Legacy VTK file of the C-alpha trace (Angstrom):
# vtk DataFile Version 3.0
C-alpha trace
ASCII
DATASET POLYDATA
POINTS 281 float
-6.205 17.688 -7.323
-4.484 18.163 -10.675
-1.502 17.198 -9.447
-2.377 13.289 -9.961
-3.442 11.698 -12.886
-6.405 9.480 -11.829
-6.684 6.762 -14.514
-2.856 5.871 -13.213
-4.199 5.974 -9.856
-6.980 4.149 -10.594
-4.954 1.405 -12.617
-2.572 0.894 -9.484
-5.178 0.683 -7.458
-6.899 -2.156 -9.615
-3.629 -4.074 -9.142
-3.885 -3.781 -5.148
-7.633 -4.838 -5.300
-5.940 -8.258 -7.509
-3.839 -8.511 -4.446
-6.176 -7.911 -2.215
-8.406 -11.003 -3.374
-5.621 -13.623 -2.784
-6.355 -15.211 0.637
-3.552 -14.598 2.648
-2.579 -18.496 2.747
-3.085 -19.062 -0.919
-1.005 -18.669 -3.727
-1.591 -16.561 -6.792
-3.664 -18.356 -9.332
-3.791 -18.719 -12.911
-6.723 -16.551 -12.992
-5.230 -13.926 -10.890
-2.217 -13.896 -13.483
-4.466 -13.315 -16.233
-5.903 -10.600 -14.306
-2.903 -8.891 -14.285
-1.636 -9.660 -17.278
-4.772 -7.584 -18.671
-3.760 -4.638 -16.807
-0.711 -4.594 -18.548
1.603 -6.618 -16.608
3.325 -9.990 -16.441
3.819 -11.711 -13.205
7.079 -12.346 -11.474
7.222 -13.157 -7.708
4.883 -13.139 -4.937
5.497 -10.710 -1.742
5.676 -12.888 1.473
5.594 -11.840 5.233
4.558 -12.259 8.703
0.945 -11.550 9.270
0.708 -7.936 11.398
0.472 -8.996 15.136
-1.864 -7.264 18.036
-2.002 -7.535 21.477
-5.810 -8.290 20.557
-4.519 -10.941 18.407
-1.112 -12.207 18.361
-0.811 -14.404 14.912
1.985 -15.381 15.970
4.287 -17.297 13.267
2.092 -16.561 10.522
3.277 -16.253 7.015
0.791 -14.848 4.311
1.193 -13.072 0.806
1.292 -9.882 0.925
1.397 -8.868 -2.945
3.471 -9.542 -5.944
5.823 -7.952 -8.909
5.091 -7.737 -12.146
6.552 -6.196 -15.211
5.265 -4.476 -18.332
6.431 -5.576 -21.215
7.962 -3.957 -24.446
10.063 -0.940 -24.115
8.359 0.927 -20.888
9.847 -2.327 -18.616
7.796 -0.942 -15.515
8.416 -3.376 -12.158
5.627 -2.659 -9.739
5.795 -3.587 -6.481
2.042 -4.356 -5.614
1.124 -4.956 -1.555
-2.093 -5.631 -0.320
-3.932 -4.127 2.891
-5.405 -6.625 5.630
-8.393 -6.836 7.539
-6.326 -6.941 10.642
-5.921 -3.433 10.186
-8.809 -3.070 13.052
-7.310 -5.170 15.645
-4.227 -3.134 14.963
-7.116 0.055 15.508
-8.791 -1.683 18.663
-5.136 -3.041 19.755
-3.776 0.744 20.428
-0.377 0.879 21.250
1.191 2.247 18.391
5.063 1.991 19.880
7.658 3.525 17.498
10.969 1.635 16.549
13.769 2.599 15.323
13.186 3.345 11.290
14.987 -0.132 9.697
15.941 1.247 6.320
18.471 4.327 7.423
20.181 4.734 11.003
19.114 7.818 12.111
16.536 8.641 10.413
13.687 8.767 12.396
11.252 5.834 14.052
8.379 4.342 12.414
5.241 2.003 14.099
6.507 -0.877 15.194
4.076 -3.259 14.274
4.531 -2.040 10.457
8.368 -2.347 10.973
8.279 -5.513 11.527
6.219 -6.522 9.012
8.527 -4.627 6.712
11.302 -6.580 7.489
9.895 -10.024 7.044
9.173 -8.987 3.663
10.377 -11.372 0.950
10.366 -13.372 -2.180
9.893 -16.552 -0.341
7.851 -18.399 2.031
11.647 -19.443 3.481
12.540 -16.487 6.189
15.936 -16.582 4.639
14.642 -15.476 1.285
16.001 -12.209 -0.546
13.876 -9.140 0.588
11.260 -7.322 -1.247
13.955 -3.983 -1.855
16.680 -6.679 -2.634
14.451 -8.262 -5.156
13.594 -5.047 -6.948
17.239 -3.888 -6.896
17.962 -7.399 -8.989
15.403 -6.643 -11.283
16.917 -2.731 -11.574
20.457 -3.870 -11.959
20.292 -6.473 -14.639
18.675 -4.374 -16.871
14.921 -6.325 -16.426
13.165 -3.059 -15.216
13.577 0.310 -16.168
11.112 2.219 -13.783
9.333 1.050 -10.400
6.531 2.125 -8.982
5.625 0.743 -5.531
1.204 0.899 -4.641
-0.714 -0.358 -1.602
-3.577 -0.559 0.126
-4.156 0.354 4.343
-1.355 -1.675 6.155
0.150 -2.080 2.589
0.200 1.708 1.736
2.553 1.597 5.218
4.754 -1.065 3.785
4.587 0.576 0.079
6.330 3.623 1.869
8.906 2.131 3.548
9.553 0.160 0.268
10.276 3.049 -1.386
11.832 4.439 0.659
14.067 1.241 1.017
14.566 1.064 -2.956
15.790 4.855 -3.044
18.543 4.288 -0.770
19.520 0.932 -1.473
19.069 0.005 -5.300
20.656 1.494 -8.119
16.956 3.179 -8.799
16.863 6.503 -7.341
13.189 7.609 -8.600
10.828 5.001 -8.129
7.201 6.282 -7.701
5.092 5.503 -5.123
1.285 5.459 -4.777
-1.032 4.787 -1.561
-4.267 4.157 -0.794
-5.674 4.635 2.927
-2.106 4.549 4.209
-1.830 4.816 7.951
1.114 7.595 9.424
4.133 5.110 9.157
6.534 7.027 11.302
6.773 10.518 13.105
8.372 13.457 11.828
11.756 12.699 11.392
10.921 9.454 9.408
8.528 11.954 7.250
11.219 14.624 6.704
13.726 12.103 5.215
11.148 10.582 3.329
9.872 13.746 1.593
13.587 14.801 1.110
14.483 11.197 -0.539
11.141 10.351 -2.492
10.029 12.640 -4.903
7.318 10.935 -6.824
4.848 9.829 -3.968
0.816 10.557 -3.792
-1.070 9.161 -0.714
-4.435 8.979 -1.517
-7.201 9.209 1.261
-10.523 9.329 2.405
-11.034 12.188 4.503
-14.227 10.088 6.421
-11.618 6.983 6.600
-10.264 6.629 10.431
-7.131 4.855 9.512
-5.167 7.576 7.468
-6.089 9.594 10.737
-4.147 6.928 12.929
-1.853 6.504 14.317
-2.987 9.826 16.102
-0.102 12.708 16.109
0.121 12.658 20.238
1.357 11.528 22.423
3.961 10.366 19.904
4.908 12.906 17.008
3.683 10.575 13.865
3.281 12.262 10.716
2.294 11.660 7.459
4.613 11.690 4.253
3.960 13.592 1.026
2.181 14.024 -1.128
-1.609 13.884 0.376
-4.379 13.667 -2.291
-7.716 13.774 -0.537
-10.884 11.970 -1.793
-14.207 13.468 -0.430
-17.594 11.655 -0.241
-20.621 12.992 -1.205
-23.111 13.978 1.021
-24.443 10.229 2.580
-23.575 8.543 -0.316
-21.800 5.914 1.809
-22.085 4.287 4.671
-20.705 5.737 7.643
-19.320 2.254 9.049
-15.259 2.607 9.401
-14.758 -0.688 7.149
-16.943 0.772 4.193
-15.094 4.630 4.348
-11.588 2.019 4.118
-12.454 -0.203 1.800
-10.469 -0.426 -1.664
-13.400 -0.194 -3.551
-14.776 2.834 -2.109
-11.357 4.475 -2.513
-12.161 3.050 -6.335
-15.493 4.334 -6.588
-14.320 7.843 -5.362
-11.417 8.026 -7.681
-13.470 7.523 -10.598
-15.886 10.400 -9.517
-12.575 12.350 -10.384
-11.562 10.446 -13.050
-15.309 10.551 -15.244
-16.773 6.888 -15.461
-18.463 4.661 -12.903
-17.175 1.307 -13.493
-16.343 0.345 -9.823
-19.650 0.048 -7.627
-18.839 -0.263 -3.888
-20.006 -2.517 -1.969
-23.600 -3.219 -1.420
-23.351 -2.763 1.874
-21.774 0.434 1.684
-24.550 2.476 0.028
-25.808 5.570 1.412
-29.406 6.950 0.988
-27.835 8.748 -1.684
-25.456 6.735 -3.476
-26.052 7.591 -7.061
-25.038 4.601 -8.711
-24.222 1.877 -10.087
LINES 1 282
281 0 1 2 3 4 5 6 7 8 9 10 11 12 13 14 15 16 17 18 19 20 21 22 23 24 25 26 27 28 29 30 31 32 33 34 35 36 37 38 39 40 41 42 43 44 45 46 47 48 49 50 51 52 53 54 55 56 57 58 59 60 61 62 63 64 65 66 67 68 69 70 71 72 73 74 75 76 77 78 79 80 81 82 83 84 85 86 87 88 89 90 91 92 93 94 95 96 97 98 99 100 101 102 103 104 105 106 107 108 109 110 111 112 113 114 115 116 117 118 119 120 121 122 123 124 125 126 127 128 129 130 131 132 133 134 135 136 137 138 139 140 141 142 143 144 145 146 147 148 149 150 151 152 153 154 155 156 157 158 159 160 161 162 163 164 165 166 167 168 169 170 171 172 173 174 175 176 177 178 179 180 181 182 183 184 185 186 187 188 189 190 191 192 193 194 195 196 197 198 199 200 201 202 203 204 205 206 207 208 209 210 211 212 213 214 215 216 217 218 219 220 221 222 223 224 225 226 227 228 229 230 231 232 233 234 235 236 237 238 239 240 241 242 243 244 245 246 247 248 249 250 251 252 253 254 255 256 257 258 259 260 261 262 263 264 265 266 267 268 269 270 271 272 273 274 275 276 277 278 279 280
């Protein structure tokens, strides 16, 4: 557990929570941008993409907001790429296809899950499908000197997208050492993809709740899906949380569990997720 700075992990998770609180069809409000600024960053651009399509609900043609780019002021000039999760991850679980397609970032570097790959290929900075891609936009900020470092963070589906984005940044921009913080990420690709990522991305923290179903998917079999490094496990106290899939997966649950390691109690879980031994607040 000493491998990770929990205060930093919580900071990036709070930024992801801001992205999750923006409705997919809405734009970032002045209040959202103020909330981002309160956490130490200036809003730059919105990230858009196509909604996760499943056999259960195809979401055909839906363009939604997925997150944002922001930068810290002053000498640090840390660019952050924040990617939210989605309720449709539960549809994806029920869909259960988990098919593989070639890694869209680097030919010959393994296979990735088809739904995540389709969204990642659509991830961009404008609603127009021909807008600049997320990775290219990050590269522009780095090349111009507007960003000195890059951190990518995402929850759930956003964790898989953040994994792909981090690899893309390393391989296709001037930033060779981005940091990645993911929460409740499913497995993004198979073992060759994971090996390529692990050999390329030096600073990566994959935070997962032991009781959360989503990080256990797609399964190892019949296709060889494998997690990327570095896994950091959260273990809920006995009977502290409701056992439902949604409650164990919520980002609010992750914030509450992380603060156990960091100290403090300012992030309560959702009221419906409190178990019989929930200690508060």
